Every structure is written in C-alpha cells, then in structure tokens.
MIDOSE-1310 file (N, C-alpha, C; in nm, 2 decimals, decimal comma, always signed):
residues 80
mavt	+0,37/-0,60/-2,68/+0,32/-0,61/-2,54/+0,39/-0,72/-2,46; +0,42/-0,69/-2,34/+0,48/-0,78/-2,25/+0,38/-0,82/-2,14; +0,37/-0,95/-2,12/+0,28/-1,00/-2,01/+0,37/-1,08/-1,92; +0,40/-1,02/-1,80/+0,48/-1,09/-1,71/+0,40/-1,13/-1,58
vpea	+0,35/-1,25/-1,58/+0,26/-1,30/-1,48/+0,30/-1,44/-1,45; +0,25/-1,50/-1,33/+0,27/-1,64/-1,31/+0,20/-1,72/-1,42; +0,25/-1,84/-1,45/+0,20/-1,92/-1,56/+0,05/-1,95/-1,55; +0,00/-1,97/-1,43/-0,15/-1,99/-1,42/-0,23/-1,88/-1,48
raal	-0,18/-1,76/-1,45/-0,25/-1,64/-1,51/-0,23/-1,63/-1,66; -0,11/-1,66/-1,70/-0,07/-1,65/-1,84/-0,16/-1,74/-1,93; -0,19/-1,86/-1,87/-0,28/-1,95/-1,95/-0,42/-1,88/-1,98; -0,47/-1,81/-1,88/-0,60/-1,74/-1,90/-0,58/-1,63/-2,01
lrge	-0,48/-1,56/-2,00/-0,46/-1,45/-2,09/-0,42/-1,50/-2,23; -0,35/-1,61/-2,24/-0,32/-1,66/-2,38/-0,45/-1,69/-2,46; -0,55/-1,74/-2,39/-0,67/-1,77/-2,45/-0,74/-1,65/-2,51; -0,72/-1,54/-2,44/-0,78/-1,41/-2,49/-0,70/-1,34/-2,60
lage	-0,56/-1,37/-2,59/-0,47/-1,30/-2,68/-0,42/-1,39/-2,79; -0,48/-1,50/-2,81/-0,44/-1,60/-2,91/-0,42/-1,54/-3,05; -0,31/-1,57/-3,11/-0,29/-1,51/-3,24/-0,23/-1,38/-3,25; -0,20/-1,32/-3,14/-0,13/-1,18/-3,13/+0,02/-1,20/-3,13
pavt	+0,08/-1,18/-3,24/+0,23/-1,20/-3,25/+0,31/-1,10/-3,17; +0,25/-0,99/-3,14/+0,33/-0,88/-3,07/+0,33/-0,90/-2,92; +0,27/-1,01/-2,87/+0,26/-1,03/-2,72/+0,37/-1,13/-2,68; +0,45/-1,09/-2,58/+0,55/-1,18/-2,53/+0,51/-1,21/-2,39
fvdt	+0,51/-1,34/-2,35/+0,48/-1,39/-2,22/+0,61/-1,42/-2,14; +0,61/-1,38/-2,02/+0,72/-1,41/-1,93/+0,66/-1,47/-1,80; +0,70/-1,59/-1,76/+0,65/-1,65/-1,64/+0,73/-1,59/-1,52; +0,66/-1,52/-1,43/+0,73/-1,46/-1,32/+0,77/-1,56/-1,22
ttag	+0,72/-1,68/-1,22/+0,76/-1,78/-1,12/+0,90/-1,84/-1,16; +0,94/-1,83/-1,29/+1,07/-1,87/-1,33/+1,16/-1,75/-1,36; +1,11/-1,65/-1,42/+1,19/-1,53/-1,44/+1,23/-1,46/-1,31; +1,16/-1,49/-1,21/+1,19/-1,44/-1,08/+1,07/-1,44/-1,00
pnpg	+1,08/-1,47/-0,88/+1,03/-1,38/-0,78/+1,14/-1,28/-0,76; +1,26/-1,29/-0,82/+1,37/-1,20/-0,80/+1,34/-1,07/-0,88; +1,32/-0,96/-0,81/+1,29/-0,83/-0,88/+1,40/-0,79/-0,98; +1,52/-0,83/-0,96/+1,62/-0,79/-1,06/+1,60/-0,86/-1,19
rlva	+1,56/-0,99/-1,18/+1,52/-1,06/-1,31/+1,40/-1,00/-1,38; +1,30/-0,96/-1,30/+1,18/-0,90/-1,35/+1,22/-0,77/-1,42; +1,30/-0,69/-1,36/+1,34/-0,56/-1,42/+1,42/-0,59/-1,55; +1,51/-0,69/-1,55/+1,58/-0,73/-1,67/+1,49/-0,77/-1,78
awta	+1,38/-0,85/-1,75/+1,29/-0,89/-1,85/+1,21/-0,77/-1,91; +1,17/-0,68/-1,82/+1,10/-0,56/-1,87/+1,20/-0,48/-1,96; +1,32/-0,46/-1,92/+1,41/-0,38/-1,99/+1,44/-0,44/-2,13; +1,46/-0,57/-2,14/+1,48/-0,64/-2,27/+1,36/-0,62/-2,36
rlee	+1,24/-0,63/-2,31/+1,12/-0,61/-2,39/+1,11/-0,47/-2,44; +1,14/-0,37/-2,35/+1,13/-0,23/-2,39/+1,23/-0,20/-2,49; +1,35/-0,26/-2,48/+1,46/-0,23/-2,58/+1,42/-0,29/-2,72; +1,36/-0,41/-2,72/+1,31/-0,47/-2,84/+1,20/-0,38/-2,91
sges	+1,11/-0,33/-2,82/+1,00/-0,24/-2,87/+1,06/-0,11/-2,93; +1,16/-0,06/-2,86/+1,22/+0,07/-2,90/+1,29/+0,06/-3,03; +1,35/-0,05/-3,06/+1,41/-0,07/-3,19/+1,31/-0,07/-3,30; +1,19/-0,11/-3,28/+1,09/-0,11/-3,38/+1,02/+0,02/-3,40
grpa	+1,04/+0,11/-3,30/+0,98/+0,24/-3,30/+0,83/+0,24/-3,26; +0,79/+0,12/-3,21/+0,65/+0,11/-3,17/+0,64/+0,13/-3,02; +0,52/+0,18/-2,97/+0,50/+0,20/-2,83/+0,50/+0,06/-2,76; +0,53/+0,05/-2,63/+0,53/-0,07/-2,56/+0,42/-0,07/-2,45
rgvg	+0,36/-0,18/-2,43/+0,26/-0,19/-2,32/+0,29/-0,31/-2,24; +0,25/-0,31/-2,12/+0,28/-0,43/-2,03/+0,18/-0,45/-1,93; +0,17/-0,58/-1,89/+0,08/-0,63/-1,79/+0,17/-0,71/-1,70; +0,17/-0,69/-1,57/+0,26/-0,76/-1,48/+0,19/-0,80/-1,35
etaw	+0,24/-0,91/-1,30/+0,20/-0,96/-1,16/+0,32/-1,03/-1,10; +0,36/-0,98/-0,99/+0,47/-1,04/-0,92/+0,44/-1,18/-0,87; +0,53/-1,27/-0,86/+0,51/-1,40/-0,81/+0,52/-1,40/-0,66; +0,43/-1,34/-0,59/+0,43/-1,32/-0,45/+0,45/-1,45/-0,37
rqar	+0,39/-1,55/-0,41/+0,40/-1,68/-0,34/+0,53/-1,74/-0,34; +0,62/-1,70/-0,43/+0,76/-1,75/-0,43/+0,86/-1,68/-0,35; +0,81/-1,57/-0,28/+0,90/-1,50/-0,19/+0,96/-1,59/-0,08; +1,09/-1,59/-0,07/+1,16/-1,69/+0,02/+1,17/-1,64/+0,16
naah	+1,16/-1,51/+0,19/+1,17/-1,46/+0,32/+1,12/-1,32/+0,32; +1,12/-1,25/+0,44/+1,07/-1,12/+0,46/+1,15/-1,02/+0,38; +1,28/-1,03/+0,37/+1,36/-0,94/+0,29/+1,32/-0,95/+0,14; +1,31/-1,07/+0,10/+1,27/-1,09/-0,04/+1,13/-1,03/-0,07
lwel	+1,04/-1,05/+0,02/+0,90/-0,99/+0,00/+0,91/-0,84/+0,00; +1,00/-0,78/+0,08/+1,02/-0,64/+0,08/+1,07/-0,59/-0,06; +1,16/-0,66/-0,12/+1,21/-0,63/-0,25/+1,10/-0,64/-0,36; +1,01/-0,74/-0,35/+0,90/-0,75/-0,44/+0,81/-0,63/-0,43
rqhe	+0,78/-0,59/-0,31/+0,70/-0,47/-0,28/+0,76/-0,34/-0,35; +0,89/-0,33/-0,33/+0,96/-0,22/-0,39/+0,95/-0,22/-0,54; +0,96/-0,34/-0,60/+0,95/-0,35/-0,74/+0,81/-0,31/-0,79; +0,71/-0,35/-0,72/+0,57/-0,31/-0,76/+0,56/-0,16/-0,75
C-alpha cells in the first residue's frame, strides 16, 4: 500500500498503520507538489507491487498549499 500525503497527515496514519511492513509513505510536500513527481512515486510503487504479484492500494492527498502559482495549481487539479 502506498500512502502519499503531506507529512502532517502521514503522522496520523502511521499511528493507525504501525507495524504494517507493506505500507510505504511518501511525503507529498517533498515528493512534490509537482504532479510529475507524484506520478513517478505512484508508478514506482505500482511497479514494486507488480513484481510481487500482489494487488496495490493507495491513499493520496496532493500538497495543495505548496502550489507556487495558478498554473501549478491547475496541474495539481489535473493530477487529482
């Protein structure tokens, strides 16, 4: 399972998912508010999951507050 959310949200989820080795956390405030980086993070996780033959699940939240301008915000909306 991939959880791609801002770190503040990840902290809450880590408490609920403690001890789950199949969960990978990606901080969207550092992996991007750049949608290209978010897509790359999702792709990498799906490829890892595909190699194991197990289904993949994901939870995501874009780092909206890190949008630098209106064009960037539009890209984040397209990604969602």
